[in-house]
N, C-alpha and C positions, 0 to 999 in steps of 0.2 A: 472363441469367446473365452473370457478370463474366468477362473473360479474365484470363489470367495477366498480360499486359501492363499491364492496369488496376490490378491489385493491385500488381505490381511498382512501377508509377509512384506509387502512393500510400504505399507501405511507407517510403520514405525520410524523409517528413515525421513519421512516427510512431515512429521508432527511439529517440529521446530518452525519450519518454514510455513506451514499452515498457520500456526499461531501468530507468527510475526505478520502475516498478511491479514489475519483477523483482527490483530491489534491495531494495525495501520488503518483498516476500514472503520473500526468501531471507536477507537481511541479509548478503549475501556478493557482492562485485562480479564475481568469476569465475562464479558461478552465475547472476547476472543476465545476463552476457554469453551463457552457454549457453541460458538461457530464451529471450532474444531470437532467437538464431539459430534454435532449435527452432521458435519461433512463426513466424519468416519462412519457414522451409522448409515448415511444415504449411500456411500460408496460400497459398503458391504451389502446393503439391500439391493443395489443395482449393479453388482459385480458383473452380470451378464452383458451389461451395456458397454464395458470397457473393452476396447479393442487391443488385443495383444500386439505388441510391436510398436504402440505408440507410447508417448511419455506419460506415466502415471502422474507425476507432479502437475502437468498441465491440466489433466482431467480433474484432479482433486482441487486445483485453483478455481477451475470453472464451477465446480459444485459449490464451493465456499462462496464464491461470488454471487451465484444464484441464491443461496440461502440468505446472504446479507441483503440482497435487493428485496426479497420477499419479506424480510424483517422490517426493512426501511418502510416499505409499503404498508405493511400491516399496522406498524406502530406510529407511522407518520412522524418519524423522529425529526426533531427540530435540528437545524445545522449547528454543529459545535457541541452537542450534548455528549457528555461522557468523555471529554478530552483527556488524553494522557499527557502529562507535562513532559516536555522534552528532558528535564532534569531527572525524572524518574526512569526514563527509557535508556539514558546514557549513564555509564558508570565511570567515575573518575579513578584512575589507577596510578596517579602520582603527579608530582609537581611538574615533571619534565613534559608531561602531555596535557597539562591543563589548558593551554592556549588552543590546542587542536579541539579539545572537547568543547571549549566555549564556542569556537567557530561552528563546530558541529551542531550544538544546541541551538545556535542561531539560524542555521540552515534548516534544521528540523522544525523550528518554529514557523519558518516561512513555508516549508512544505506542508505543515498542518494547516496553514492558513489557505491553502489551494482549495478550490472547489473538488468534491469528492471524485468526479470523473477525471480530473487531471492528477489528483493525488494518487489514485489507483494505477494510472499508466506509469507515473514517475516511479512508483514503488516496484511494480513488476519489471520495468526496464532496468532501473539503476540499482535496485537492492537485490532482486531475484535474478537478474541478468538474462531475462527472456529477450529474444529478438522481437522487432516490431510486428512480424507475421504471428509469432507466438502470442504476444500480448493481445493481438487482434482476435485470434482464436479463443483465448481464454475469456475475454470480455464480450466476445460474439459482436464485435463492431468491425467496420472496414479498416484497413491498414492506414488509409489516409487520414481517418479520424484519430488514430493512435498518434501519427506524426504531427497532426494539428494540436492535439492536446499537449503533447510534449513541448512543442514550440511556444505555445501559450504559457505553460507552466514555466519554462526556462525564462521567458521574457518577463513574466511576474516577479520571479525570484531575483533576476537581474536588476530589475527596477527597484525592488525593495532593498537590495544590498548595495546599490550604487552609491558611491561617495557623494554627499551633498556639498555644493560649492556655496559659499556665503553669497547672499544677495545684497546688493548696495542699492539704496533708493537714490533717485536723481534729486538734484537740487538740495543737497544735505544742508545742515545748519550753517549759518553764516556768522 
C-alpha cells in the first residue's frame, strides 16, 4: 500500500495533466481548478487504495473522471454549458504558425462539439497518449467501447471537415 507521502510526492508532476483533463471535461477553467483540487484531496484521503507499482496518473485520471460524473449527475448540467472557446485555449505565437493555429482551433471546435463520451476518449488517447486499454481502465468501460467511440469521433470530425463540392441542380435555366 502507498503512503500519503508517496501520493503527495507524485501529485505535483500530474497537476497540469489533471487540469487539462478537467478543462476538457468541463469546458470551464474554474471548474477544472475545482476538479483538480477535489482529485488531489480524494487521492490523499484514499492513498491506501493506490497500489504501488501501478501508474499514479491513471489512478488520478480515474478519480477526476469519477468526480466529474458525480458533478454532472448532481447538477444535471446541460450539454454545452461552460464552454471554453478554442481561441482562449490556444496561444498564437507568431505569423509563421498562424495557419497551424487556425487549423488547430477548427479541429478543437469539432472536438468540443463531440458528445462527452467521445470527447473524453479522444482526449485521453490523443492528448494524454494513453493506450486503448489504459483509457478503458480509466473510464471503466470495455476496450471495444473505447475503439467504437474513437471510430465514431473520427467519423464525425472527418465528416465535419470534408470539403464540400458544389451541387448543381438539374434542368438549369434556359
